[in-house]
C-alpha positions in Angstrom: 96.8 82.5 39.3 95.4 79.6 42.2 91.8 78.8 41.4 90.3 78.3 45.2 89.5 75.4 46.3 85.4 74.2 46.6 83.4 74.6 49.7 80.9 72.9 50.9 78.5 74.3 53.5 76.0 72.8 55.6 74.2 74.2 56.4 73.4 77.6 55.1 70.9 80.0 58.3 71.2 83.3 58.8 75.8 83.5 59.2 76.1 80.7 57.2 73.6 81.9 53.9 75.7 85.8 55.1 79.3 83.9 54.7 78.5 81.9 52.0 77.8 85.3 50.2 81.5 85.8 51.1 82.8 83.5 49.4 81.2 83.6 45.8 81.7 87.4 45.8 85.1 86.1 46.3 85.1 84.1 43.3 84.9 80.8 45.2 82.5 77.2 44.1 80.5 76.8 47.6 78.0 74.2 47.7 74.9 73.1 49.8 73.2 70.0 50.1 69.3 70.6 49.8 68.2 66.9 50.4 65.8 67.4 53.8 66.1 71.5 54.1 63.5 74.0 53.7 61.9 76.8 51.8 64.4 79.6 53.7 67.0 77.6 53.4 66.9 77.4 49.9 66.3 80.6 49.3 68.8 82.3 51.3 71.5 79.8 49.4 70.3 81.5 46.3 70.4 84.8 47.1 73.8 83.9 48.3 75.2 82.6 45.1 75.5 79.1 46.2 75.2 75.3 44.0 72.2 72.7 45.0 73.7 69.5 45.7 70.8 66.7 45.6 72.5 64.9 48.6 75.5 64.8 50.8 77.4 62.6 49.6 77.0 64.5 45.9 78.3 67.5 47.9 81.1 65.2 49.9 82.5 64.3 46.6 83.1 67.9 45.1 84.3 69.6 48.1 87.3 69.8 49.6 87.0 72.6 52.3 83.1 71.4 54.7 82.4 74.3 56.5 79.2 73.1 59.6 77.7 76.1 60.7 74.3 74.8 62.5 72.8 75.1 65.8 74.5 73.6 68.8 72.8 70.6 69.5 73.5 69.6 65.8 77.2 70.7 65.4 78.1 66.8 66.6 75.3 64.8 64.6 76.5 67.0 61.4 80.0 65.9 61.7 79.0 62.9 61.9 77.3 63.1 58.7 80.4 64.1 57.3 82.3 60.9 58.5 80.3 58.6 57.5 79.6 59.3 54.1 83.4 59.3 53.6 85.3 62.8 53.5 88.8 63.0 53.6 89.5 66.7 52.7 89.6 69.0 55.2 86.8 70.6 58.1 85.9 73.3 59.7 83.8 73.8 62.7 82.8 76.9 63.0 79.2 76.1 65.6 79.0 77.8 68.4 80.1 74.7 70.9 82.6 74.4 73.8 86.0 73.6 73.6 86.1 69.7 75.3 82.9 69.2 72.0 84.8 70.3 69.6 88.0 68.4 70.4 85.6 65.5 71.3 84.2 66.0 67.2 88.2 66.6 66.2 89.0 63.3 67.9 86.4 61.8 65.6 86.6 63.0 62.3 90.6 62.1 62.8 89.6 58.5 63.5 88.9 58.2 60.0 91.3 61.1 58.2 89.9 63.6 58.2 91.9 67.5 59.2 89.4 69.7 61.1 89.9 73.5 61.9 88.5 75.2 64.8 86.4 78.4 64.5 84.7 81.2 66.5 82.6 83.4 64.4 81.9 87.0 65.8 79.7 89.7 65.0 76.8 89.7 62.7 76.3 87.8 59.7 78.4 89.8 57.3 77.0 92.7 55.1 78.5 96.0 53.7 81.7 97.3 55.8 81.2 95.7 58.6 83.5 92.4 59.4 82.8 89.9 61.4 85.7 87.9 62.4 86.4 84.5 62.3 88.7 83.5 64.6 90.6 80.3 63.7 92.8 77.3 65.9 94.1 74.0 64.3 96.8 72.5 62.7 99.0 76.0 61.5 99.2 75.4 57.5 95.3 74.2 57.9 95.0 77.7 60.0 96.7 79.6 56.9 94.3 77.7 53.8 91.1 78.7 55.5 91.7 82.3 57.1 93.2 82.4 52.5 89.9 82.0 51.5 88.1 85.2 53.1 90.6 87.4 51.6 89.0 91.2 50.7 86.2 89.8 52.2 83.8 91.1 54.8 84.8 88.1 56.9 88.1 88.6 58.7 89.8 85.4 59.5 91.6 86.0 62.6 94.3 82.8 62.9 95.6 81.9 66.3 98.3 79.9 67.0 96.6 77.3 69.2 95.2 74.3 68.9 91.6 73.0 68.2 89.2 73.7 71.1 90.8 77.7 71.5 88.6 78.9 68.9 85.6 77.3 70.7 86.5 78.8 73.7 87.0 82.1 72.7 83.1 82.0 71.7 82.3 80.6 74.9 84.0 83.3 76.7 81.9 86.1 74.4 79.4 84.3 74.5 79.2 83.7 78.0 78.7 87.7 78.7 76.6 89.2 75.6 74.4 86.6 75.4 74.0 86.4 79.5 73.8 90.6 79.1 70.2 89.8 77.1 69.3 87.4 78.6 69.5 89.5 82.2 68.3 92.4 80.4 64.9 91.0 79.5 64.4 89.8 82.8 65.1 93.5 84.1 62.6 94.7 81.8 59.9 93.0 82.1 60.1 93.1 86.3 59.6 96.9 85.0 57.7 96.6 83.3 55.4 94.5 85.6 55.9 97.4 88.2 54.7 100.2 85.6 59.0 101.2 86.1 60.3 100.6 82.8 60.7 104.3 81.3 63.4 105.1 84.3 65.1 102.1 84.5 65.3 102.1 80.3 66.0 105.9 81.2 68.8 105.4 84.1 70.1 102.6 82.0 71.5 105.0 78.9 72.1 107.7 81.8 74.7 105.7 82.8 75.6 103.1 80.4 75.0 102.0 76.6 73.8 98.2 76.9 71.3 95.5 75.6 68.8 97.2 78.9 69.4 100.8 77.0 68.4 99.6 74.3 65.1 97.4 74.3 63.8 97.6 71.6 66.8 95.0 70.7 65.3 92.0 72.7 62.7 91.9 70.0 65.4 90.2 67.8 67.3 88.3 70.9 64.2 86.3 71.0 63.8 85.6 67.5 67.2 84.1 68.5 66.8 82.7 71.6 65.9 79.5 70.4 70.0 79.3 68.8 71.0 81.1 71.8 70.1 78.4 74.7 72.0 75.6 73.4 74.9 77.9 73.5 74.8 79.3 77.2 74.3 75.4 77.9 77.5 74.8 75.7 78.9 78.0 78.0 77.7 76.0 80.8 80.2 73.3 80.6 83.1 75.4 79.4 83.1 77.4 82.8 82.6 73.8 84.3 85.2 72.4 82.6 86.9 75.1 84.3 86.0 75.3 87.9 84.1 78.4 87.3 80.0 78.2 88.2 77.8 77.5 85.3 75.2 77.9 86.9 74.3 82.2 85.5 74.7 80.1 82.0 71.8 77.4 82.8 69.5 80.3 84.1 70.3 82.1 81.2 69.2 79.2 78.4 66.4 78.9 81.2 65.1 82.9 79.9 65.9 81.9 76.8 63.8 78.1 76.5 60.8 81.3 77.6 61.3 82.8 74.2 60.7 79.2 72.4 57.3 79.8 70.5 59.2 83.0 69.3 61.3 81.4 66.3 62.5 84.0 64.1 59.8 85.7 64.1 60.4 89.3 63.5 57.2 90.9 63.9 57.1 90.4 67.3 56.2 93.5 69.5 58.7 94.6 72.5 55.4 94.0 75.2 54.7 90.8 73.5 58.7 89.8 74.2 58.7 91.1 77.7 55.0 89.7 78.9 56.3 85.7 76.6 59.0 86.0 80.4 55.7 85.9 82.7 54.7 83.2 80.8 52.1 85.3 79.0 50.7 86.9 81.9 
């Protein structure tokens, strides 16, 4: 029986901890670095069955594979910290970043002999029977090895045939619709609230199609996550520009999400509060 490699997980946010939980449930040893992390991170890691390493160097000495799941703005700094610490294994960049950024990170790590698999997570944090898709691209041998780690878990690995950058391109394409649609729904509901027609707006949206516009209560959760989504939309803008397409829509969506920055991780936010925030609290 093959013993699975030890995995290092940087850093266990809501999605990262849930992915780590799937690995530990499958019998994989998963380490996380507790240095400088919050009590909330520690609680998530403990619930997920992750093993704490006191510093990054200690984690990297034991891990054969490192999975980076962090906010997009921290992706390059996280990869650089792994490179500078002398890691020599396989790095899985599963962050919501542009393909250009993914390629830069992979090239930087390759200079130190670190192999990279590009990852794209689509879906909610895995739980129970609902699969979360993990798209993987890069060298096929490495893609296969990472995919095998998630066998029989609620994280469904989808092995792509293309190079590093393809999985990130998919994430940008998906996010350009899915997250921008949430920004548009927030603005539409806020405008309806200003004019007192939000009930009619919601009813029409429900009649015509299911969407974030048809389920406005969903926007309270969007507001709580918008601090992570704004940087992702700026990555989408970069990707659109690189393809010769207008990126203004993504930049505008990021600006909407910026207005929800004060509501970071606020699970108790009401819908009127979330919508009023888009008008500067008026």
